[in-house]
C-alpha positions in Angstrom: 8.0 -12.2 15.6 4.9 -14.4 14.6 4.5 -17.6 11.2 2.4 -17.3 9.3 1.0 -20.5 6.5 -0.8 -19.0 3.7 -1.3 -21.7 -0.2 0.1 -20.3 -2.9 -0.2 -21.0 -6.9 2.5 -23.2 -8.2 2.9 -20.3 -10.7 2.6 -17.9 -8.5 5.6 -19.7 -5.6 7.8 -19.9 -9.5 7.5 -16.4 -9.5 8.2 -15.2 -6.3 11.6 -18.3 -6.6 13.0 -15.7 -9.7 12.3 -12.9 -8.2 14.0 -14.5 -5.1 17.0 -15.6 -7.0 16.7 -11.9 -8.7 16.7 -9.8 -5.6 18.8 -11.3 -3.6 16.1 -11.5 -0.4 14.8 -14.3 0.8 10.2 -15.3 -0.4 9.4 -15.1 2.7 11.3 -11.4 3.3 9.2 -10.9 -0.4 6.5 -11.6 0.4 7.0 -9.2 4.0 7.0 -7.0 1.7 4.4 -6.9 -0.4 1.8 -7.4 3.3 3.3 -4.4 4.2 3.1 -2.5 0.7 -0.4 -3.4 1.0 -1.9 -2.5 4.1 0.0 0.2 3.9 -2.0 1.2 0.9 -5.6 0.0 2.5 -5.0 2.7 5.2 -4.5 4.4 2.6 -7.7 3.9 0.4 -9.4 4.0 4.0 -8.7 7.5 5.1 -8.8 8.9 2.4 -12.9 7.4 1.6 -12.6 9.5 5.6 -11.2 12.5 4.8 -12.6 13.1 0.9 -15.2 13.9 1.7 -14.9 16.1 4.8 -12.5 18.2 2.0 -15.2 18.5 0.1 -17.4 19.5 3.0 -15.0 22.4 2.7 -14.5 23.4 -0.8 -11.6 21.7 -1.6 -12.3 19.9 -4.5 -8.9 20.0 -6.4 -4.9 19.5 -6.1 -4.9 22.7 -6.5 -7.6 23.7 -3.7 -4.9 21.4 -1.7 -1.8 23.2 -2.2 -3.9 26.2 -1.3 -5.2 25.4 1.7 -2.2 24.8 3.3 0.1 27.9 1.9 -2.4 29.2 4.3 -1.4 27.3 7.3 
């Protein structure tokens, strides 16, 4: 497993420490989970930015359009 060192503000460290104690997870576990979540969200944003224009080109503009298209599968 790789190691990452980063600098955070004292305030963020205090919040992290409090959450670590409350959740009984290590600060490393909390930071790892937050990073994983952030990276998934960023991947979703990139995927959405790529797919929305394709969907719109096919006349899919709303959630209802999506559900109709999926119903055709």
